[in-house]
C-alpha positions in Angstrom: 0.0 0.0 0.0 1.4 3.4 -1.0 0.2 5.2 2.1 1.0 8.8 1.3 -1.7 9.0 -1.3 -4.6 7.3 0.6 -7.7 9.1 1.8 -8.4 6.5 4.5 -7.0 3.4 6.1 -9.0 0.4 7.3 -8.8 -0.3 11.0 -7.5 -3.8 10.2 -4.9 -2.5 7.9 -3.6 -0.1 10.5 -1.7 -2.8 12.4 0.1 -3.7 9.2 1.6 -0.3 8.6 5.1 0.6 9.7 6.1 3.7 11.6 8.0 4.8 8.5 4.9 4.5 6.4 2.8 6.5 8.9 5.5 9.2 9.0 5.4 9.3 5.2 1.7 10.3 5.2 1.3 13.7 3.7 -1.7 14.8 5.8 -4.0 13.5 8.5 -5.7 10.3 7.4 -9.1 8.9 8.4 -9.2 5.4 10.1 -12.3 3.6 9.0 -14.2 0.6 10.4 -16.5 -0.3 7.4 -18.0 3.0 6.2 -17.7 4.7 9.6 -14.7 6.9 10.5 -13.5 6.0 14.0 -10.2 7.8 14.3 -7.8 10.2 12.7 -4.1 9.3 12.2 -1.9 12.4 12.3 1.7 11.8 11.4 4.2 13.8 13.6 6.9 15.6 11.7 10.2 16.6 13.1 11.1 20.3 13.1 14.2 21.4 11.3 16.4 22.7 14.1 18.2 25.3 12.0 15.0 26.7 10.6 13.3 26.7 14.0 16.3 28.5 15.5 16.2 31.2 12.7 12.5 31.8 13.2 12.9 32.1 17.0 15.8 34.5 16.6 13.8 36.6 14.2 10.8 36.7 16.6 13.1 37.7 19.5 14.6 40.5 17.3 11.1 41.8 16.4 10.0 41.6 20.1 12.9 43.8 21.1 11.9 46.5 18.7 8.1 46.6 19.4 6.4 49.2 21.5 4.4 47.0 23.9 2.5 50.1 25.3 1.3 51.0 21.9 0.4 47.4 21.1 -1.6 47.2 24.4 -3.4 50.4 23.6 -4.3 49.3 20.1 -5.5 45.8 21.3 -7.4 47.1 24.3 -10.3 48.0 21.9 -10.8 44.2 21.5 -10.9 43.4 25.2 -8.4 42.7 28.0 -4.7 42.4 27.0 -2.6 39.6 28.3 -0.1 41.2 30.7 2.4 38.3 30.7 5.9 38.9 29.6 6.5 36.2 27.1 10.2 37.0 26.4 12.7 34.1 26.4 14.3 35.3 29.6 10.9 35.6 31.4 9.8 32.1 30.3 13.1 30.6 31.3 12.9 32.2 34.7 9.3 31.0 35.1 10.0 27.5 34.1 13.4 27.1 35.9 13.4 24.5 38.7 14.0 26.0 42.1 17.3 24.9 43.8 17.0 22.0 46.1 17.7 23.1 49.7 
């Protein structure tokens, strides 16, 4: 079975498919039992570390140049604005494990 082109997979065929074949699926695929869809198989794709690092670096650069007060004022017309500091440093400080006494 060439799995990357299928619209659905029978529930009995699911146990015969390798992990590599599942990873090769181009999009989420319905799992069917007869005519009824019983599940959705979503292949997980690995991120490209270099591309992800570049995107995160660009986001951090843009965050340094933004005027958060102006953003908050503009967004307040739509409702409350999230006051949390989502900078890399703030998130690392928040998620750091406290030292063991």
